[in-house]
N, C-alpha and C positions, 0 to 999 in steps of 0.2 A: 637531733642528737648527733654529735660528731663521732664518727666511727674511727677505728684505729687507722684505717687507710687514709681517711681525711686528715687526721693528725699528722701522718707521715708526709702527705703532700704539702701541708702547710709548713712543716719543718724544712722540706726540700726547697721551698721558696724563701723562707726566712733566713736560713743560714747563708746562701749566696748573697742575699741583700746586705746582711751584716758585713760579710767579707768585702763586698763592693764598697761600702761606706769606708771601711778601714783602708782599703786599697786606694781610694780617692784621697783620703787624708794623707796617706804615705806619699802619693804623687805630689801633692801640694807641699809637703814637708821636704821632699827631695829637691824640689825646685828652689825652696828657700835655702837649703844647704848649699846648692850650687851658687846662688847669688851671694850668700855669706862668704863662700870660698873666694869668689871674685873680689868682694869688698876687702877681705883680709889680705889678699895678694896686692891689690891696688894701693892700699895704704901702707904697704911694706911691713906688714905685721906677721908675716909667715914664721918668723922666729921670735915673735913677741913673748912666747914661752919656750925656753930652750930645751925643756924636757917634755915627756909624754907619758900618760895622759893628763897629768896635772900641770900646774904652772909653778915652777920653782919649788916643787914638792908639795904645793898646797892645792886644794880643790878649787880655789878661786884665785884671782890675781891678787898678790899681796899688796896691801895698801897702807897698813899701819906701820909705824916706824920700826916696831919690833920684827914684824914679819919681813919687811923690806931688808932689814939688816941680816936676817937669817938667809933670805934669798940671795942677796949679794955675796954672802960668804960661801954659799953653795955653788954659785956660778959667777965667779969674779970676772970672767971675760965678757959676760953679757949682763950688765946692770939692769935692774928692773925699770921698765918703761911702761907705766900703767896704761897710757894711751894706746900702746901697741899690744899690750897683753890682753885687753878685753876683746878686741875683734877676734883674736885667735881662740879665746876660751868660749865666746858666744858661738863661734862656728863649731867647736867641739861639742858643746852642749846640744846644739841642734842635731848634729850628726849622731850623737848618742841616743837622742830621742827617736830618730829615724830607725836606728838599729834595733831598739827595743820594740818599736812598732812592727818592723819586718819580722822579727823573731816571733812576736805574738801572732801575726798572720800565719806564719808557717806552722806554728804549734796548733792553731785552731783548724787549719786545713787538714793536718794529719788526724786530729781528733774527729773531724766530720767527714773523713774520706769516703765513708759509705754512702754519702749523699751526692756523690758524683761531682764534687767541687774540685777545681785544680789543686793538685798536691805537689807535683814535681816542680812546677814553676816557682811557687812560694819557697820551697826548700832550696832551690837553686839560688834565688835572690838572697835568702838568708846566708848561704855559703859565700856568695859574692860580696855581701856586706862585710863579712869577716875579712876577706881579702882587701876590700876597700879601706877598712880600718887599719890594716897593716901598712898600706901605702900612705895613709895619713900619718902613721907613726914614723915611717921612713922619711917622709917629707921633712920632718923635724930633725930626726937623728942623723940624717945624711945632709943636713944643712942646705935644704932647697936644691938638691941635685936636680937639674932640669929634666932629666929622663924620668925621674920619679914624680916630679911635679906634673909633667904632661900626662903621664899615665894615671895619676890620681884624678886629674881633671876629666880624662876620658872615662875613668871608672864611675865618676859621678853622673855623667851623661848616660852611661850604660845602665846604671841603677835606675835612673829615671825612666829610661826606655822600657826596661823589664817590668817595672811597676805599672807603666801605662799599658803594656801588653796584658798584664794580669787584669787590669780594669776592663779592657775590651772583652776578655774571655768571660769574666764574671758577669758583665752586662749582657752578653749574649746568652749566658746560662740563665740569668734572671728572666729575660724576655721570652726565651724559647722553650726552656725545659730540656732535660737530658735527652728525651726521646727524639724531639724535633732536631736538636743539635746533631745527634748521630745521623739522622736522616739527611741533613743538609750536606754532609761531607761528600756524598756521592751524587749530588743533585745535578750539577751542571759543570761543564768544563771551564777552565780559567780563561782570562782574556790574553790576547797576544801582546798587549802592552805591559803586562805584568813584569817581564824582564827589564823593561825600561824604567819602571818604577823602582825596582830593586837597584838598578844602576844609579838612579837619582839618590836613593838612600845611601849608597856607597860613597857618592861624591860629597854629600852633606857630612857624612862621618869623617871623610878625609879632610874636609875643610875645617871641621871642628878640631881635628888633631893638629892641623897647621896652626889654628888659633891658639891651641894649648901650648904648642912649641914656641909660638911668638910671645905669649905671655910669660912662659917659664924662662925665656932668655932675654926678657925686657927689651924686645925688639919692636914694640908697638909704636915708639916714637922715632924709629930709625929713619923714616921718611915723613917730612912735615909739610909737604906740598902735594897738590893734586892737579891734574892726573899724573904728573911726572913725579919723580923722586930725586930731590936735589937738583931739579931743573933738567933732568935727563929722563928720557923715556925708558932707557935700558942702562942703568948705571954701569960704567965700565969696570969698576973695581970690586964688584960683588964677589964674595968669597963663599961659594956654596959648600965647598969641602969643609971649611971651618964652621960655617953656620949650622950645618947638619951633621956635625961630628958627635956621635952618640957616645964616644969614649973620651970626651974632653975631660981634662983634669979640673977638679974642684978644690979650691984652697980651704981656708978655715970655714968659709960659708959662701953661698952663691947669691946672697942678698945684693940686688943691684945688677947682677950678671957679671960675666967675665969675658964675654966675646968681644972681639974688636968690632969697629964700626962697619967694616965691609961684610963681616959675617952676619951682623944684625940686619943690614940692608938686604942681604940675600934672603933672609927669612921673611922679612916684611914684604918684599916684592913677590915672593912665592905665595904668601897669603893673599895678596891682592889678585894675583893671577888666578888663584883658586876660586876667589869670589866671582871673577868674570866667567870662568868656566861653569860654575854652578848657575849663575844667572842666565847664561846663554842656553844651557842644557834645559833648565826648567822652563824657560820662555817657550822653547819649542814643544816640550812635552805637555806642559799645562795648556798651551794654546790648542794642541791637538785634542786633549781631553775635553777642553771647554767647548770646542766645536762639535763634539759628539755627546755633549752632556745630556741631551734628551734621550739618547739611546743607552748611555752607560749609567745614568743616574748619579754621577759624581760631581755635579755642578757646585754644590756647597763646599765639599771637601777641597776641590780644586781652587775655589775662591779663597779659602782660608790659607792654603799654602802660598798662593800668590801674594796675598796681603802681608803675611808674615815675612816672606822672602824680601819684599820691597822695604819693609820696615827694618829688616836686618841690614840690608845694603845701605839704607839711609843712616842708620846708627854707626855703621863702619866708617862712612864718609865723615860723619860728625866727629868721630873720634880723632881723625886726622886734622880736620879743619880747626877744631877747638882745643886741640892738644890734650886729648884723653881726659875730659872731665869725669869725675868719679861717677856721677849719676848716669852719664851716657855709657861709660865703660861697663858698669854693672848691668845696665839695660841691654847692652850688646851681648853679654853672656847669657842673660835670661832669654832674650829673643832667639839666640842660637839654639837653646834647649827647646823653645817653643817651635822653632822650625823643624827640628828633628822629630818632635812629637806629631806635628801636623803631617809630615811625610809618612810617618808610621801609620797614622790614622787613615790617610788616603789609601795606603796599601791594604789596610785591614778592611776598609769600606769596600774597596774594589773586589776583594776576595769574597766578602759576604754577599755582595750583589751577584757575582758570577756563579756562586753556589746556590743562590736562591734565598731570599730573606725569610726569617721566621714568619712574618706576616703573610708572605706569599704562600708559604707552605701551609699555613693555617687556612688560608682562603681556598686552596686546592682541596683540602680535607672537607671543608664546609660544603663546597660545591658538590663534591662526590656524595656526601651524606644527603644533601638536598635532592640530588637526582635519584638516589635510592629510596628516599622516603619523602615524596613531595607533600604528603598530607601533613607531616610534621613541620615542614617548612612553611606551609600556609598557616598552620596554627601559631607558629612563632612570630610570623610577620603580621598577623591579624591585629 
């Protein structure tokens, strides 16, 4: 017969498991939203609906003659283009679903806070989703102002990263239980390589920011040859001041960009150089971690980062060689998100191992119990 204590223990395991499943679903949906955002931008549909959150005042893209007439009367400067309206609205629908899921996670965490589940992180993510929604609105109302577009893209990657961190925490909670997790926090010192891992995370984040600025300013096709740009290793007319002017004037809208060619080349070359820096840095860091994989236990995580990094570099090269094919460009965005997640997972794995894994802690407890009660151990193994 199940006692009240047994029921409480079962609930303390069931609740984190349910939250973990919801968080995993949110991570997958956040990745889809990032890809849909890239698709919307690449098909030049960022202003497919000139208002927010609806489309020409409707919940869906107007397609009937009556609704299109009403829409064109409301927004005479931007006639209805159904082919561009749907990518924008599909992106909004997915983002709205993600927001509802995150709010549900936060509410459930608050309701079950007595079971030692993460509460502050889900609440922070919910607040960040509100901010991200505001940037989505400003992207439209400010007519694709590049500063807002780039920050909105970074916000999407940040949301994904925070949700992944929630998944890691919940998974640790499910595997170890609250008592073991508390014991692990003071188990062992961290590794000397941890600052270098955080340095790598910072470099990846900066490269993603450069990628966002490149996309927001339509600079992806500023250089169409490799490894040079316009036949020059260092184009002489690059205008970095113009390319990275965050106070630039925006006219009626920024669709297609307004920077001159020299400014766009400066942005594109900066993004290329950033990719080289990331590749060189991680080649050294991952090589060092791989050489010590038997001691640090990070072999699998290191291999994942290496494979994703090489895939991302290959997709970046393919973008230039094949002149930004839609599928390759979307995959480049998705793999950038995957690279960020794989680096975060590597850091999390390293921290868990340096502190002592739940399995190791459980093994220590079992060994201690066996030493104190050898008869019980013999009975169990008999």
